[in-house]
SEZAPA-639593 format. One line per 10 residues: their letters; for each residue x, y, z of C-alpha. Coordinates in pm, 1 decimal, always signed. Layout:
N
A> X:Y:Z ~ ... $
***
This chain:
318
MLKKINSNFV> -3194.2:-4103.2:-870.2 ~ -3304.0:-4263.2:-546.1 ~ -3352.7:-4601.3:-714.5 ~ -3000.6:-4599.4:-859.7 ~ -2832.0:-4605.2:-518.6 ~ -2700.8:-4953.6:-445.9 ~ -2613.2:-4931.5:-78.5 ~ -2496.9:-5292.4:-63.8 ~ -2236.4:-5235.3:-337.7 ~ -2116.7:-4910.1:-178.3 $
MKVLLIIYAV> -2082.2:-5090.7:+155.4 ~ -1851.1:-5352.1:+0.4 ~ -1632.2:-5083.5:-156.9 ~ -1616.3:-4886.7:+169.7 ~ -1525.1:-5196.5:+369.3 ~ -1226.3:-5250.0:+139.2 ~ -1118.1:-4887.2:+190.2 ~ -1164.6:-4919.7:+567.0 ~ -960.8:-5240.7:+569.5 ~ -671.2:-5073.6:+383.7 $
IILTGILFAI> -666.8:-4770.2:+616.6 ~ -698.1:-4972.7:+936.5 ~ -437.8:-5234.9:+838.6 ~ -197.5:-4957.6:+737.9 ~ -253.1:-4787.0:+1072.7 ~ -192.1:-5110.5:+1263.1 ~ +127.1:-5168.4:+1063.2 ~ +253.1:-4819.0:+1143.1 ~ +167.1:-4869.1:+1509.6 ~ +356.6:-5200.3:+1521.0 $
IGHLRLDINF> +672.5:-5060.6:+1363.6 ~ +685.9:-4787.4:+1626.5 ~ +501.6:-4488.7:+1484.8 ~ +241.2:-4484.6:+1763.7 ~ +311.6:-4202.7:+2006.8 ~ +145.8:-4188.1:+2348.5 ~ +130.8:-3875.4:+2558.8 ~ +302.1:-3890.1:+2898.1 ~ -44.8:-3886.2:+3056.7 ~ -96.2:-4233.6:+2904.9 $
RGGARIAYSY> +252.6:-4386.2:+2929.4 ~ +427.1:-4188.3:+3201.3 ~ +736.5:-3972.3:+3168.4 ~ +827.2:-3605.0:+3180.7 ~ +756.8:-3294.8:+2974.0 ~ +975.1:-2984.1:+2980.3 ~ +889.8:-2673.5:+2779.0 ~ +1134.3:-2392.0:+2702.8 ~ +1019.6:-2060.7:+2561.8 ~ +1249.8:-1873.6:+2325.9 $
EEPKNNDGKT> +1265.3:-1571.9:+2099.3 ~ +1398.7:-1513.2:+1749.3 ~ +1516.6:-1149.9:+1747.2 ~ +1679.6:-973.6:+1456.6 ~ +2049.0:-892.3:+1440.6 ~ +2204.6:-563.3:+1335.1 ~ +2164.5:-657.0:+969.4 ~ +1790.9:-709.0:+1012.5 ~ +1812.6:-1088.3:+977.1 ~ +1618.6:-1313.5:+1213.4 $
IELKQSDFES> +1829.6:-1520.3:+1453.1 ~ +1656.2:-1854.5:+1405.4 ~ +1659.7:-2141.1:+1652.3 ~ +1629.2:-2452.1:+1437.9 ~ +1473.9:-2762.6:+1587.7 ~ +1768.1:-2979.4:+1479.0 ~ +2013.3:-2749.8:+1661.7 ~ +1791.7:-2747.4:+1970.1 ~ +1771.0:-3129.2:+1969.6 ~ +2149.1:-3159.5:+1938.9 $
AVKETLGKID> +2198.5:-2932.4:+2238.9 ~ +1947.9:-3131.5:+2443.7 ~ +2116.7:-3459.4:+2350.1 ~ +2449.9:-3328.6:+2480.4 ~ +2295.4:-3300.1:+2827.2 ~ +2053.8:-3593.6:+2836.6 ~ +2285.3:-3841.3:+2667.1 ~ +2117.6:-4179.9:+2606.7 ~ +1780.3:-4081.7:+2753.1 ~ +1507.6:-4126.4:+2489.8 $
FTVSQNEGFN> +1325.6:-3800.6:+2413.2 ~ +1131.9:-3618.4:+2142.1 ~ +1106.7:-3246.6:+2065.9 ~ +802.5:-3062.9:+1930.2 ~ +754.7:-2696.0:+1851.9 ~ +469.4:-2462.6:+1941.7 ~ +425.7:-2105.5:+1824.2 ~ +191.9:-1833.0:+1947.4 ~ -50.8:-1652.8:+1717.5 ~ +144.6:-1328.6:+1733.9 $
GGSKTYVISI> +469.4:-1497.1:+1631.0 ~ +648.3:-1377.2:+1944.2 ~ +574.3:-1660.0:+2185.1 ~ +752.7:-1976.4:+2075.0 ~ +817.5:-2294.4:+2267.9 ~ +1014.3:-2616.5:+2228.9 ~ +864.4:-2905.9:+2424.8 ~ +1085.8:-3196.6:+2531.6 ~ +894.9:-3521.1:+2599.6 ~ +1071.6:-3799.6:+2787.7 $
SGENTIENKT> +900.3:-4138.8:+2787.6 ~ +829.6:-4399.6:+3053.7 ~ +1060.8:-4433.3:+3351.2 ~ +1312.8:-4192.5:+3200.4 ~ +1279.9:-3890.9:+3424.7 ~ +1549.8:-3632.4:+3493.8 ~ +1659.1:-3485.0:+3823.9 ~ +1636.4:-3115.5:+3906.4 ~ +2014.1:-3084.9:+3881.7 ~ +2014.1:-3229.0:+3529.2 $
QEGLETNLQE> +1725.1:-3001.8:+3433.6 ~ +1913.1:-2697.3:+3559.2 ~ +2217.7:-2809.2:+3363.5 ~ +2005.7:-2848.8:+3051.5 ~ +1868.9:-2495.5:+3080.6 ~ +2217.8:-2354.8:+3138.6 ~ +2354.2:-2542.5:+2837.9 ~ +2074.1:-2418.5:+2613.1 ~ +2123.6:-2059.4:+2724.3 ~ +2497.6:-2083.8:+2656.0 $
KFPDNNISLA> +2444.2:-2244.6:+2315.7 ~ +2182.3:-1991.4:+2205.7 ~ +2250.9:-1669.6:+2398.6 ~ +2055.5:-1448.6:+2157.1 ~ +1730.4:-1646.2:+2179.8 ~ +1650.8:-1568.7:+2544.9 ~ +1568.1:-1929.0:+2638.9 ~ +1383.3:-1983.5:+2967.4 ~ +1190.6:-2263.0:+3137.5 ~ +815.5:-2231.9:+3064.9 $
ESNSVSPSVA> +677.0:-2556.2:+3205.3 ~ +793.7:-2875.8:+3371.0 ~ +586.4:-3173.3:+3481.7 ~ +617.1:-3549.4:+3516.3 ~ +374.0:-3843.3:+3542.9 ~ +459.9:-4185.0:+3687.5 ~ +379.2:-4488.8:+3466.6 ~ +131.9:-4623.6:+3727.4 ~ -66.7:-4298.1:+3733.9 ~ -55.4:-4280.3:+3354.2 $
GGFLVKSLVA> -187.3:-4636.7:+3328.3 ~ -478.8:-4549.7:+3555.7 ~ -564.5:-4245.6:+3345.8 ~ -557.5:-4455.2:+3027.9 ~ -790.1:-4715.3:+3179.8 ~ -1034.9:-4445.8:+3293.7 ~ -1037.2:-4294.3:+2944.4 ~ -1109.5:-4631.8:+2784.3 ~ -1385.4:-4698.6:+3038.0 ~ -1545.5:-4364.4:+2944.2 $
VVITAVLVVI> -1544.8:-4466.0:+2576.7 ~ -1689.2:-4812.1:+2651.9 ~ -1965.6:-4667.4:+2871.0 ~ -2055.6:-4424.0:+2592.6 ~ -2072.1:-4709.6:+2340.9 ~ -2297.2:-4914.8:+2570.3 ~ -2531.9:-4619.6:+2618.8 ~ -2542.9:-4579.5:+2240.0 ~ -2654.3:-4940.6:+2196.5 ~ -2922.8:-4905.9:+2464.4 $
YVGIRFKRIG> -3054.6:-4577.8:+2324.1 ~ -3074.3:-4698.0:+1962.5 ~ -3222.0:-5030.4:+2070.7 ~ -3504.0:-4860.4:+2260.4 ~ -3574.9:-4588.6:+2003.9 ~ -3597.9:-4824.6:+1704.7 ~ -3781.5:-5121.1:+1853.8 ~ -4027.8:-5122.8:+1562.9 ~ -3759.1:-5201.7:+1306.2 ~ -3559.9:-5443.1:+1523.5 $
GVSAAITALC> -3395.5:-5241.8:+1798.3 ~ -3115.7:-5485.6:+1889.6 ~ -3003.5:-5538.8:+1530.1 ~ -3016.3:-5164.4:+1459.7 ~ -2811.8:-5091.8:+1771.9 ~ -2542.9:-5351.7:+1699.0 ~ -2496.3:-5246.3:+1336.1 ~ -2477.1:-4881.5:+1447.2 ~ -2208.9:-4984.4:+1696.5 ~ -2015.0:-5163.6:+1419.4 $
ALVLDLLVTF> -2008.9:-4839.9:+1219.8 ~ -1889.4:-4647.7:+1526.3 ~ -1608.0:-4896.8:+1585.0 ~ -1489.2:-4849.4:+1226.5 ~ -1489.7:-4471.3:+1276.1 ~ -1276.8:-4502.5:+1590.2 ~ -1034.5:-4742.1:+1421.1 ~ -993.8:-4488.5:+1139.6 ~ -904.7:-4209.0:+1384.6 ~ -656.2:-4441.7:+1557.9 $
SVCAIFRLQI> -499.5:-4537.7:+1224.5 ~ -469.3:-4172.3:+1120.9 ~ -281.1:-4095.2:+1443.1 ~ -39.4:-4382.5:+1372.2 ~ +9.2:-4295.2:+1003.5 ~ +63.2:-3920.9:+1062.6 ~ +265.7:-3989.3:+1379.1 ~ +27.7:-3783.3:+1590.2 ~ +53.8:-3807.9:+1965.2 ~ -238.5:-3985.3:+2130.8 $
DSNYIAVVLT> -332.2:-3766.0:+2423.9 ~ -639.6:-3624.1:+2596.4 ~ -729.1:-3453.3:+2266.6 ~ -771.8:-3796.9:+2109.8 ~ -1023.1:-3899.2:+2375.8 ~ -1214.7:-3577.0:+2303.0 ~ -1209.3:-3664.8:+1930.9 ~ -1336.6:-4016.5:+2001.3 ~ -1631.0:-3896.4:+2209.2 ~ -1715.4:-3624.3:+1954.9 $
ILGYSLNDTI> -1708.2:-3868.8:+1662.8 ~ -1933.4:-4105.5:+1855.2 ~ -2189.7:-3828.1:+1882.2 ~ -2166.1:-3710.2:+1520.0 ~ -2171.2:-4055.4:+1365.5 ~ -2456.4:-4173.6:+1586.9 ~ -2662.3:-3867.5:+1494.6 ~ -2622.9:-3942.3:+1122.5 ~ -2710.4:-4308.2:+1179.0 ~ -3026.6:-4213.1:+1368.5 $
VVYDRVRETK> -3129.0:-3989.3:+1078.1 ~ -3098.0:-4289.6:+842.6 ~ -3293.9:-4520.0:+1073.7 ~ -3564.2:-4254.5:+1115.4 ~ -3603.4:-4235.7:+739.6 ~ -3615.3:-4617.5:+715.0 ~ -3894.3:-4628.7:+973.2 ~ -4082.5:-4351.2:+790.3 ~ -4039.1:-4516.3:+450.6 ~ -4162.0:-4847.8:+589.2 $
KYYPQLTLDE> -4475.1:-4672.8:+713.7 ~ -4562.4:-4502.3:+381.9 ~ -4424.4:-4767.0:+140.7 ~ -4488.2:-5104.8:+305.7 ~ -4461.7:-5282.9:-28.6 ~ -4088.2:-5210.3:-57.8 ~ -3833.6:-5478.4:+28.6 ~ -3570.2:-5404.7:+295.0 ~ -3306.4:-5335.4:+27.5 ~ -3536.0:-5101.1:-164.2 $
NMNRSIGGVM> -3635.2:-4927.4:+159.1 ~ -3272.2:-4873.9:+259.5 ~ -3168.9:-4745.7:-83.9 ~ -3460.9:-4503.2:-89.3 ~ -3396.6:-4389.1:+268.3 ~ -3025.0:-4328.9:+210.6 ~ -3104.2:-4135.5:-106.0 ~ -3342.4:-3918.1:+92.6 ~ -3093.9:-3821.4:+363.9 ~ -2762.9:-3839.1:+177.1 $
TRNIVTSVTT> -2754.3:-3473.6:+71.9 ~ -2849.3:-3356.3:+420.9 ~ -2583.8:-3573.0:+591.7 ~ -2306.7:-3476.1:+350.1 ~ -2381.7:-3103.2:+368.7 ~ -2388.1:-3115.3:+749.5 ~ -2057.6:-3303.6:+761.1 ~ -1889.8:-3075.4:+505.6 ~ -1989.4:-2769.1:+708.6 ~ -1828.1:-2917.0:+1019.1 $
IVAVMTIIIV> -1521.0:-3036.2:+828.1 ~ -1461.2:-2684.0:+692.7 ~ -1442.5:-2556.3:+1051.0 ~ -1205.6:-2839.5:+1146.6 ~ -988.2:-2772.9:+840.6 ~ -952.7:-2413.4:+959.6 ~ -818.0:-2547.8:+1288.3 ~ -570.5:-2769.5:+1100.4 ~ -448.5:-2481.2:+881.2 ~ -393.2:-2257.9:+1184.6 $
AEIYGLTSLR> -212.3:-2542.6:+1362.2 ~ +19.1:-2600.8:+1065.0 ~ +95.9:-2231.3:+1016.0 ~ +173.1:-2157.8:+1381.0 ~ +308.2:-2499.5:+1480.2 ~ +37.2:-2563.7:+1740.3 ~ +84.4:-2933.0:+1813.3 ~ -214.0:-2955.5:+2047.1 ~ -453.2:-2831.0:+1776.6 ~ -294.9:-3060.1:+1518.6 $
TFGIPMAFGL> -352.5:-3371.8:+1728.2 ~ -717.3:-3269.2:+1757.2 ~ -791.6:-3142.4:+1406.5 ~ -643.3:-3413.1:+1181.1 ~ -807.3:-3721.2:+1341.0 ~ -1129.3:-3520.9:+1382.5 ~ -1142.1:-3441.6:+1008.4 ~ -1090.9:-3804.9:+907.0 ~ -1335.3:-3920.8:+1174.5 ~ -1605.9:-3686.8:+1046.1 $
VSGCFSSMFI> -1563.2:-3812.9:+689.3 ~ -1570.6:-4171.4:+812.2 ~ -1877.1:-4107.5:+1028.3 ~ -2064.6:-3947.4:+740.1 ~ -2025.2:-4251.0:+512.7 ~ -2033.1:-4528.3:+773.7 ~ -2365.1:-4407.7:+913.9 ~ -2525.4:-4437.0:+568.7 ~ -2339.1:-4714.3:+389.4 ~ -2216.7:-4936.7:+675.0 $
AGPLWVCWKN> -2473.7:-4928.1:+956.1 ~ -2778.5:-4929.7:+724.2 ~ -2672.2:-5199.4:+475.9 ~ -2537.1:-5416.4:+759.4 ~ -2876.0:-5392.3:+926.0 ~ -3042.5:-5504.2:+600.6 ~ -2803.8:-5800.6:+573.9 ~ -2880.1:-5894.6:+935.0 ~ -3256.1:-5879.6:+879.4 ~ -3233.9:-6075.5:+552.1 $
IIGTKKKA> -3028.9:-6351.1:+716.4 ~ -3269.8:-6374.8:+1009.5 ~ -3564.2:-6379.4:+769.7 ~ -3409.4:-6657.3:+561.0 ~ -3345.5:-6870.4:+870.2 ~ -3702.2:-6824.0:+989.6 ~ -3837.4:-6936.9:+651.7 ~ -3608.1:-7238.5:+656.3 $
***
């Protein structure tokens, strides 16, 4: 079975799949489906808690999101805003969050008028202000830059670590191809956020750093097996070594990733059932990132490294 694995062919197929996902994500981002949290773009966030009691007939007095948005629009007018819904685990604590982008902030007087209008429109739902905060665009820009710097520093440390650890099999080439796989993983998580219209917030940065760790760990496992196979089977070519090494670790990597994905899927299910937006923006890109990291570490980083070494070897012979 190990000899039947053609890592080079699988890499070509995966690169096509990656290209489709990433290009689709970029297209969605360009046409306006990319949503940035106010911490990254500036703006204001106002949260209103509400209840859905039952009337005398035993029917629940619902507060539909469309009705809530219409009431908000009456007060805010032309100000651009979005509304998301959060629900507590016990079903009693529910919140509508109003996000206002960029320079569009509202004064205290307007905010008080908004709360009064909502309470008059929905007197049975006991609406009250739960949270209110705003971030200036300049502060948001600084936070975004710091987040990107943290990701870049992590990537650089990854290259240095892999380069030092795998000097015997060409540390620099191994590090760069591992970084290429990591970049693909991050582009996949970005594309998923754009396609599913998920808000890019601090959760996304946490996802990025987590995926870097998971994907790098799987890549190191592959490189370790390549180094071990080279030691015990020196007669094998680079392609044969890589195919054998991937076959030896594939089951282990997939099982480990599936175990983690099951836990993440639980988070997604809970988020969908209870309307927990914060968990949704973490769980969905994390799930896709884990799948991407599992396959890129085996069929992108490894085969790319083989291609690199073969090209260098051919040039040296020439």
